[in-house]
N, C-alpha and C positions, 0 to 999 in steps of 0.2 A: 295205030296206037304207039308203035315203036318210034315213029317220027316225032310225036308229041314228047315222048320221053327224051329223045335226042335234043330237041329244041330246048326243053327245060334244063337239061344238063349243060348245054352250051351257054344258056343264059346265066346259070349259076356260076359257072367258071368265069365268064366275062365280067360279071358283077364283082366277084372276088378280085379279079385282076385289076379292075378299075378302082378298087377301094382306095380312099384317100385318107390313110391313117394319120391321126393326130400324134403330136409329141408334146412333151412338157418342156418349154424353153427355159423357164425359171420357176422355182429355184433349181439349182443343180442337184443331181443325185447326191445323197449323203450330206446335205446341208444341215447344220446344227440349228435347232429352233428351241424356243421356250414355250411352255404352256401359256395360252392366252395371247401369244404374239400375233401381230398382224403381218402378213406376208403378201407379196405380189406373185400370183401364179400366171404364167404366160402359156396359153394354149396355142400351138402352132399347127397349121394344116398346109401340107405341100400343095403346090399347084398341080392340078390333075389334067388328064387328057380329055376326060368326059365332063359334061356340064354337071354342076351340083348346086344345091340350095342348102345352106346351113340353117338349122332350126334352133338347136339348143345345146347347152353344155351343163354338165354336173361336175362339181369338185367335191371330193369327200376324203375323209381321213379314217383309215382303218388301223386300230391299235394292235391288231393281230395278237390277241391275248394268249392263244395257245400256239397257233402257227399261222403264217400268212397264206391265204388261199392261192392256189396255182392260177386261178383266173380271178384277179381282183375285182373285175367288173361284176362278178356274181355275188360279192359280199362287200358292199360299199362302206359300211361303218357309219360315221357321222357325216351327214351332208352339210357342207359349209357354204355351198352356192348351188343354185339350180335356176337357170334362166336362159335368156337369149344368147346365141353365139353369132356375132356379127364381126368376123375378123376383117382387119384392114390389110390390104396388099402391101408387102414390104419391099417388093422389087428384087428380092433375092431368092425367088423360087418358092416362096411360101407367103401365107397370110397369117396374121396373129392377132390375138386379143388378150389384154391383160385384165386380171381380176384381182381386186384387193379383198382378201378374206382373213377372218380372224380364226386362229386355231383354237380348238376347245381348251378351256382352262383345266380340264380334267385329264389331259394327256399325261401318261406315266413317265416320270423323269428316268433317265438312264436306259431308255428303250428305243427301239427302232419302230417307226410307224410308216405306213404307206400313204402317200398322197396319190389319189386316183382321179383322173380326169376322163370324162366320157363326152362324146359328141354324137348328136343325132342329126342326120341330114338325109337329103334325097339326092340320088345320083342317076345320071343317064336320062335318056329321052322318055323312058317308061312312065314315071321314074320308079326307082327301087329304093326302099328304105334301107338306111345303113346306120348301125351303131358301132362305133369303134372307141377304143380307149387306150390309155397309157398310164403307167404308174412309175413312181420313183420312191426311194426310201428317204425318210427324214430322221435325223438323230435328235431325240429330245433330251435337252440338258436340264 
C-alpha cells in the first residue's frame, strides 16, 4: 500500500514539473483599452520536454468589482472566447495562437480589469489532464 502511495506522489510531482504553463504574449500588462474595443490576445505555450496535446482555450474578462481573486482561474467573469487551441510553432522556444476578441461594452471606465487565459491539454504518455492559466491587468479608459 505504501508503494502505491509513493508511486502516486512521484507521478503528481512529475506532472507538476512537466507542466507547460501558458503566458499572454499580447496585449501587454496594463494596456489601456476601451469598452467594446476589439483586441488581439496571443496565448503562448513554451516548448516542453514531455509530449502534449492541446485541446482548448478560454479567454475571459473579470471586472473585479470588489477585489480581484487571488486565483483568477476560479472566477472568470465574462467569457469572450471558448474554443480550440492549436498553437503554431514560432521557432523561438514556444508555440502561439492569436485570438481576436471583443471586450464587453459594459466594462467600467477608469477601472482595472483582469484578462484571463486558460488552456486545457493532455501531457505525458499517460496522458494526464492539465489546466493552466495566466492573467494580466487591462486599464479601461
